[in-house]
DSSP file (Angstrom, degrees, kcal/mol; ACC not computed):
  #  RESIDUE AA STRUCTURE BP1 BP2  ACC     N-H-->O    O-->H-N    N-H-->O    O-->H-N    TCO  KAPPA ALPHA  PHI   PSI    X-CA   Y-CA   Z-CA
    1    1 A M              0   0    0      0, 0.0     2,-0.3     0, 0.0     0, 0.0   0.000 360.0 360.0 360.0 125.0   56.6   14.4  -19.7
    2    2 A H        -     0   0    0      1,-0.1     0, 0.0     0, 0.0     0, 0.0  -0.695 360.0-141.8 -93.1 145.5   57.3   17.9  -18.2
    3    3 A R  S    S+     0   0    0     -2,-0.3    -1,-0.1     1,-0.3     0, 0.0   0.951  86.8   4.2 -69.2 -49.7   54.8   20.7  -18.5
    4    4 A N  S    S-     0   0    0      0, 0.0    -1,-0.3     0, 0.0     2,-0.1  -0.999  80.7-117.0-137.6 136.5   57.5   23.4  -19.0
    5    5 A P        -     0   0    0      0, 0.0     2,-0.1     0, 0.0     0, 0.0  -0.432  43.2 -95.9 -70.3 149.9   61.2   23.0  -19.2
    6    6 A R        -     0   0    0      1,-0.1     0, 0.0    -2,-0.1     0, 0.0  -0.427  29.3-166.5 -65.9 135.1   63.3   24.7  -16.5
    7    7 A T        -     0   0    0     -2,-0.1    -1,-0.1    -3,-0.1     0, 0.0   0.571  42.3-115.8 -95.9 -12.9   64.6   28.1  -17.4
    8    8 A G  S    S+     0   0    0      2,-0.1     4,-0.1     3,-0.1    -2,-0.1   0.312  97.5  89.8  96.7  -8.6   66.9   28.2  -14.4
    9    9 A T        +     0   0    0      2,-0.1    -3,-0.0     0, 0.0     0, 0.0   0.709  67.5  81.8 -95.4 -22.1   65.2   31.1  -12.7
   10   10 A E  S    S-     0   0    0      1,-0.1    -2,-0.1     2,-0.0     2,-0.0  -0.584  88.7-104.3 -87.2 148.6   62.7   29.2  -10.6
   11   11 A P    >   -     0   0    0      0, 0.0     3,-1.5     0, 0.0    -1,-0.1  -0.332  20.8-125.0 -70.0 151.8   63.8   27.7   -7.3
   12   12 A L  T 3  S+     0   0    0      1,-0.3    -2,-0.0    -4,-0.1    -4,-0.0   0.780 111.4  53.7 -66.5 -25.7   64.4   23.9   -7.1
   13   13 A T  T 3  S+     0   0    0      2,-0.1    -1,-0.3     0, 0.0    -3,-0.0   0.247  77.5 136.6 -94.9  13.9   62.0   23.7   -4.2
   14   14 A A    <   -     0   0    0     -3,-1.5     2,-0.4     1,-0.1    -4,-0.0  -0.317  41.6-149.3 -61.7 141.1   59.1   25.4   -6.0
   15   15 A R        -     0   0    0     78,-0.1    78,-0.1    79,-0.0    -1,-0.1  -0.889  12.4-115.6-117.2 146.6   55.8   23.8   -5.4
   16   16 A S    >   -     0   0    0     -2,-0.4     3,-0.6     1,-0.1    78,-0.5  -0.495  18.9-131.5 -74.0 145.9   52.8   23.5   -7.6
   17   17 A P  T 3> S+     0   0    0      0, 0.0     4,-2.6     0, 0.0     5,-0.2   0.104  72.9 117.2 -85.3  24.2   49.6   25.2   -6.4
   18   18 A L  H 3> S+     0   0    0      1,-0.2     4,-2.3     2,-0.2     5,-0.1   0.867  72.1  53.7 -61.6 -36.7   47.5   22.1   -7.1
   19   19 A G  H <> S+     0   0    0     -3,-0.6     4,-2.2     2,-0.2    -1,-0.2   0.924 111.1  44.9 -64.1 -44.2   46.6   21.6   -3.4
   20   20 A L  H  > S+     0   0    0      1,-0.2     4,-2.6     2,-0.2    -2,-0.2   0.899 112.8  51.0 -66.3 -40.5   45.3   25.2   -3.2
   21   21 A R  H  X S+     0   0    0     -4,-2.6     4,-2.3     2,-0.2    -1,-0.2   0.879 109.1  52.3 -63.5 -36.7   43.4   24.8   -6.4
   22   22 A L  H  X S+     0   0    0     -4,-2.3     4,-2.5    -5,-0.2    -2,-0.2   0.938 111.1  46.3 -62.4 -48.1   41.9   21.6   -5.2
   23   23 A V  H  X S+     0   0    0     -4,-2.2     4,-2.2     1,-0.2     5,-0.2   0.917 113.6  48.3 -61.3 -45.4   40.7   23.2   -1.9
   24   24 A L  H  X S+     0   0    0     -4,-2.6     4,-2.7     1,-0.2     5,-0.3   0.904 112.9  48.1 -65.8 -39.9   39.3   26.3   -3.7
   25   25 A S  H  X S+     0   0    0     -4,-2.3     4,-1.9    -5,-0.2    -1,-0.2   0.911 112.4  48.1 -64.5 -42.9   37.5   24.1   -6.3
   26   26 A V  H  < S+     0   0    0     -4,-2.5    -2,-0.2    -5,-0.2    -1,-0.2   0.869 117.8  42.0 -66.7 -36.6   36.0   21.9   -3.6
   27   27 A V  H  X S+     0   0    0     -4,-2.2     4,-0.9    -5,-0.2    -2,-0.2   0.931 120.3  39.0 -76.5 -45.7   34.8   24.9   -1.5
   28   28 A F  H  X S+     0   0    0     -4,-2.7     4,-2.7    -5,-0.2     5,-0.2   0.705  99.1  71.7 -86.9 -19.0   33.5   27.1   -4.3
   29   29 A T  H  X S+     0   0    0     -4,-1.9     4,-2.2    -5,-0.3    -1,-0.2   0.961 104.7  40.4 -61.7 -50.6   31.8   24.5   -6.6
   30   30 A P  H  > S+     0   0    0      0, 0.0     4,-2.8     0, 0.0    -1,-0.2   0.872 114.6  54.5 -65.8 -33.1   28.9   23.9   -4.2
   31   31 A L  H  X S+     0   0    0     -4,-0.9     4,-2.4     2,-0.2    -2,-0.2   0.931 110.3  44.9 -65.7 -43.0   28.7   27.6   -3.3
   32   32 A F  H  X S+     0   0    0     -4,-2.7     4,-2.6     2,-0.2    -1,-0.2   0.887 113.3  51.0 -67.8 -37.0   28.4   28.6   -7.0
   33   33 A I  H  X S+     0   0    0     -4,-2.2     4,-2.4    -5,-0.2    -2,-0.2   0.929 111.4  47.3 -63.0 -44.4   25.8   25.8   -7.5
   34   34 A A  H  X S+     0   0    0     -4,-2.8     4,-2.8     1,-0.2    -2,-0.2   0.893 112.1  50.7 -63.9 -38.6   23.8   27.0   -4.6
   35   35 A G  H  X S+     0   0    0     -4,-2.4     4,-3.0     2,-0.2     5,-0.3   0.921 110.0  50.0 -63.5 -43.4   24.0   30.6   -5.8
   36   36 A A  H  X S+     0   0    0     -4,-2.6     4,-1.9     1,-0.2    -2,-0.2   0.938 115.2  42.7 -62.1 -46.5   22.8   29.6   -9.3
   37   37 A V  H  X S+     0   0    0     -4,-2.4     4,-2.5     2,-0.2    -2,-0.2   0.912 115.4  49.8 -64.5 -43.3   19.9   27.7   -7.8
   38   38 A G  H  X S+     0   0    0     -4,-2.8     4,-2.6     1,-0.2    -2,-0.2   0.926 112.9  44.8 -64.8 -46.2   19.1   30.4   -5.3
   39   39 A F  H  X S+     0   0    0     -4,-3.0     4,-2.2     2,-0.2    -1,-0.2   0.840 112.5  52.6 -69.8 -29.8   19.1   33.2   -7.9
   40   40 A A  H  X S+     0   0    0     -4,-1.9     4,-2.1    -5,-0.3    -2,-0.2   0.910 111.9  45.4 -69.1 -41.6   17.1   31.2  -10.4
   41   41 A I  H  X S+     0   0    0     -4,-2.5     4,-1.8     2,-0.2    -2,-0.2   0.933 113.6  50.0 -64.0 -44.1   14.4   30.5   -7.7
   42   42 A W  H  X S+     0   0    0     -4,-2.6     4,-0.8     1,-0.2    -2,-0.2   0.905 111.3  48.9 -61.4 -42.4   14.4   34.2   -6.7
   43   43 A A  H  < S+     0   0    0     -4,-2.2     3,-0.5     1,-0.2    -1,-0.2   0.885 110.3  51.2 -64.9 -38.2   14.1   35.3  -10.3
   44   44 A A  H  < S+     0   0    0     -4,-2.1    -1,-0.2     1,-0.2    -2,-0.2   0.828 114.8  42.4 -68.0 -31.6   11.2   32.9  -10.9
   45   45 A R  H  < S+     0   0    0     -4,-1.8    -1,-0.2    -5,-0.1    -2,-0.2   0.508  91.2 108.3 -93.4  -5.1    9.3   34.2   -7.8
   46   46 A S     <  -     0   0    0     -4,-0.8     7,-0.0    -3,-0.5     8,-0.0  -0.442  66.9-124.2 -79.7 150.7   10.0   37.9   -8.4
   47   47 A D    >   -     0   0    0     -2,-0.1     3,-1.5     1,-0.1     7,-0.2  -0.417  28.9-102.6 -83.9 163.9    7.2   40.2   -9.5
   48   48 A P  T 3  S+     0   0    0      0, 0.0     6,-0.1     0, 0.0    -1,-0.1   0.821 120.9  39.8 -59.4 -31.8    7.5   42.4  -12.6
   49   49 A G  T 3  S+     0   0    0      4,-0.1     4,-0.1     2,-0.1     2,-0.1   0.321  89.6 121.6-100.0  10.4    8.2   45.6  -10.6
   50   50 A S    <   -     0   0    0     -3,-1.5     4,-0.1     2,-0.1    -4,-0.0  -0.335  63.5-103.5 -76.7 154.2   10.5   44.1   -8.0
   51   51 A V  S    S+     0   0    0      2,-0.1     2,-0.1     1,-0.1    -2,-0.1  -0.987 106.9  36.7-120.7 128.4   14.1   45.2   -7.4
   52   52 A P  S    S-     0   0    0      0, 0.0    -2,-0.1     0, 0.0    -1,-0.1   0.621 104.0-126.0 -70.1 157.9   16.4   43.6   -8.4
   53   53 A S     >  -     0   0    0     -2,-0.1     4,-2.3     1,-0.1     5,-0.2  -0.187  16.4-111.1 -71.5 162.6   14.5   42.6  -11.6
   54   54 A S  H  > S+     0   0    0     -7,-0.2     4,-2.4     1,-0.2     5,-0.2   0.808 118.2  58.5 -65.3 -28.2   14.1   39.0  -12.7
   55   55 A G  H  > S+     0   0    0      2,-0.2     4,-2.3     1,-0.2    -1,-0.2   0.910 106.9  45.8 -66.4 -41.4   16.5   39.7  -15.6
   56   56 A V  H  > S+     0   0    0      2,-0.2     4,-2.4     1,-0.2    -2,-0.2   0.930 114.2  48.7 -67.1 -43.9   19.3   40.8  -13.3
   57   57 A L  H  X S+     0   0    0     -4,-2.3     4,-2.2     1,-0.2    -2,-0.2   0.888 110.7  50.8 -63.4 -38.4   18.6   37.7  -11.0
   58   58 A G  H  X S+     0   0    0     -4,-2.4     4,-2.2     2,-0.2    -1,-0.2   0.902 109.5  50.4 -64.0 -41.2   18.6   35.5  -14.1
   59   59 A A  H  X S+     0   0    0     -4,-2.3     4,-2.6     2,-0.2    -2,-0.2   0.903 109.9  50.3 -64.4 -39.0   21.9   36.9  -15.2
   60   60 A L  H  X S+     0   0    0     -4,-2.4     4,-2.6     2,-0.2    -2,-0.2   0.888 109.4  52.3 -62.5 -40.0   23.4   36.3  -11.7
   61   61 A A  H  X S+     0   0    0     -4,-2.2     4,-2.1     2,-0.2    -2,-0.2   0.902 110.3  47.8 -63.8 -40.7   22.1   32.7  -11.9
   62   62 A I  H  X S+     0   0    0     -4,-2.2     4,-2.7     2,-0.2     5,-0.2   0.919 111.0  50.7 -67.0 -43.8   23.8   32.2  -15.2
   63   63 A V  H  X S+     0   0    0     -4,-2.6     4,-2.5     1,-0.2    -2,-0.2   0.929 111.7  47.6 -60.1 -44.9   27.1   33.7  -14.0
   64   64 A C  H  X S+     0   0    0     -4,-2.6     4,-2.2     1,-0.2    -1,-0.2   0.898 111.5  51.0 -62.7 -39.9   27.0   31.4  -10.9
   65   65 A A  H  X S+     0   0    0     -4,-2.1     4,-2.0     2,-0.2    -2,-0.2   0.912 111.2  47.6 -64.7 -41.5   26.3   28.4  -13.2
   66   66 A V  H  X S+     0   0    0     -4,-2.7     4,-2.3     1,-0.2    -2,-0.2   0.905 111.8  50.0 -65.8 -40.6   29.2   29.3  -15.5
   67   67 A L  H  X S+     0   0    0     -4,-2.5     4,-2.4    -5,-0.2    -1,-0.2   0.871 109.4  52.2 -66.0 -35.4   31.5   29.7  -12.5
   68   68 A S  H  X S+     0   0    0     -4,-2.2     4,-2.2     2,-0.2    -1,-0.2   0.886 109.1  49.5 -67.3 -36.9   30.4   26.4  -11.1
   69   69 A L  H  X S+     0   0    0     -4,-2.0     4,-2.4     2,-0.2    -2,-0.2   0.901 111.6  49.0 -66.0 -40.6   31.2   24.7  -14.4
   70   70 A L  H  X S+     0   0    0     -4,-2.3     4,-2.6     2,-0.2    -2,-0.2   0.912 111.2  49.5 -63.3 -42.1   34.6   26.4  -14.4
   71   71 A A  H  X S+     0   0    0     -4,-2.4     4,-2.2     2,-0.2    -2,-0.2   0.884 111.2  49.5 -65.3 -38.2   35.3   25.2  -10.9
   72   72 A L  H  X S+     0   0    0     -4,-2.2     4,-2.2     2,-0.2    -2,-0.2   0.904 111.3  49.5 -64.8 -42.5   34.2   21.7  -11.8
   73   73 A A  H  X S+     0   0    0     -4,-2.4     4,-2.3     2,-0.2    -2,-0.2   0.910 111.1  48.9 -63.7 -42.1   36.5   21.7  -14.8
   74   74 A D  H  X S+     0   0    0     -4,-2.6     4,-2.9     1,-0.2    -1,-0.2   0.897 108.6  53.9 -65.3 -38.8   39.4   23.0  -12.7
   75   75 A L  H  X S+     0   0    0     -4,-2.2     4,-2.4     1,-0.2    -1,-0.2   0.900 109.3  48.6 -60.9 -40.6   38.7   20.2  -10.1
   76   76 A A  H  X S+     0   0    0     -4,-2.2     4,-2.2     2,-0.2    -2,-0.2   0.913 112.0  48.6 -66.9 -40.2   38.9   17.6  -12.9
   77   77 A V  H  X S+     0   0    0     -4,-2.3     4,-2.7     2,-0.2     5,-0.2   0.932 111.9  49.0 -63.0 -45.1   42.2   19.0  -14.2
   78   78 A V  H  X S+     0   0    0     -4,-2.9     4,-2.6     1,-0.2     5,-0.2   0.925 112.1  47.7 -60.2 -45.9   43.7   19.1  -10.7
   79   79 A E  H  X S+     0   0    0     -4,-2.4     4,-2.3     2,-0.2    -1,-0.2   0.894 111.5  51.1 -63.0 -39.3   42.7   15.6  -10.0
   80   80 A H  H  X S+     0   0    0     -4,-2.2     4,-2.6     1,-0.2    -2,-0.2   0.943 112.8  45.5 -63.6 -46.9   44.1   14.4  -13.4
   81   81 A R  H  X S+     0   0    0     -4,-2.7     4,-2.6     1,-0.2     5,-0.2   0.886 111.9  51.3 -66.9 -36.3   47.4   16.1  -12.7
   82   82 A R  H  X S+     0   0    0     -4,-2.6     4,-2.1    -5,-0.2    -1,-0.2   0.910 113.4  44.8 -67.0 -39.3   47.6   14.8   -9.2
   83   83 A R  H  X S+     0   0    0     -4,-2.3     4,-2.6    -5,-0.2    -2,-0.2   0.907 113.9  50.3 -68.3 -39.5   47.0   11.2  -10.4
   84   84 A H  H  X S+     0   0    0     -4,-2.6     4,-1.2    -5,-0.2    -2,-0.2   0.926 113.6  44.8 -63.6 -46.0   49.4   11.7  -13.3
   85   85 A E  H  <>S+     0   0    0     -4,-2.6     5,-3.9     1,-0.2    -1,-0.2   0.865 114.9  48.3 -69.5 -35.9   52.2   13.0  -11.0
   86   86 A A  H ><5S+     0   0    0     -4,-2.1     3,-0.8    -5,-0.2    -2,-0.2   0.884 113.6  47.3 -70.4 -37.3   51.5   10.3   -8.3
   87   87 A G  H 3<5S+     0   0    0     -4,-2.6    -1,-0.2     1,-0.2    -2,-0.2   0.704 115.8  44.3 -79.0 -17.0   51.6    7.5  -10.9
   88   88 A H  T 3<5S-     0   0    0     -4,-1.2    -1,-0.2    -5,-0.2    -2,-0.2  -0.007 123.0 -92.3-117.3  28.0   54.8    8.8  -12.6
   89   89 A G  T < 5 -     0   0    0     -3,-0.8    -3,-0.2     1,-0.1    -2,-0.1   0.936  53.5-163.6  68.3  46.3   56.9    9.5   -9.6
   90   90 A G      < -     0   0    0     -5,-3.9     2,-0.5    -8,-0.1    -1,-0.1  -0.144  29.4-108.3 -60.2 161.9   56.1   13.2   -9.2
   91   91 A R        -     0   0    0      1,-0.1    -1,-0.1     0, 0.0    -5,-0.1  -0.129  64.2 -81.3 -90.9  40.7   58.3   15.2   -7.0
   92   92 A G  S    S+     0   0    0     -2,-0.5     2,-0.1     1,-0.2    -1,-0.1   0.747  72.2 166.4  76.2  22.9   56.0   15.6   -4.1
   93   93 A R              0   0    0      1,-0.1    -1,-0.2   -78,-0.1   -78,-0.1  -0.454 360.0 360.0 -72.7 146.3   53.9   18.4   -5.5
   94   94 A S              0   0    0    -78,-0.5    -1,-0.1    -2,-0.1   -12,-0.1   0.387 360.0 360.0-125.6 360.0   50.7   19.2   -3.7
């Protein structure tokens, strides 16, 4: 099953960016998790008059948590596609 039929405009040697997506997901997932934990701890320890406020720090923790979930989801998609292509005679995409 092909994802998209060829339109004739893309080169025959075009490569999928799955390898780059894999590297980016592996690198940024732990960074976003660490950011979420760090901002959450900072928000919990901040005083009412501190700058940045605990609300801003909490929002940053939520943003980092959402980004880590997106990176994990992308990692799962990339691994699924790599296994599918390897199991069905993929054309050497990485």
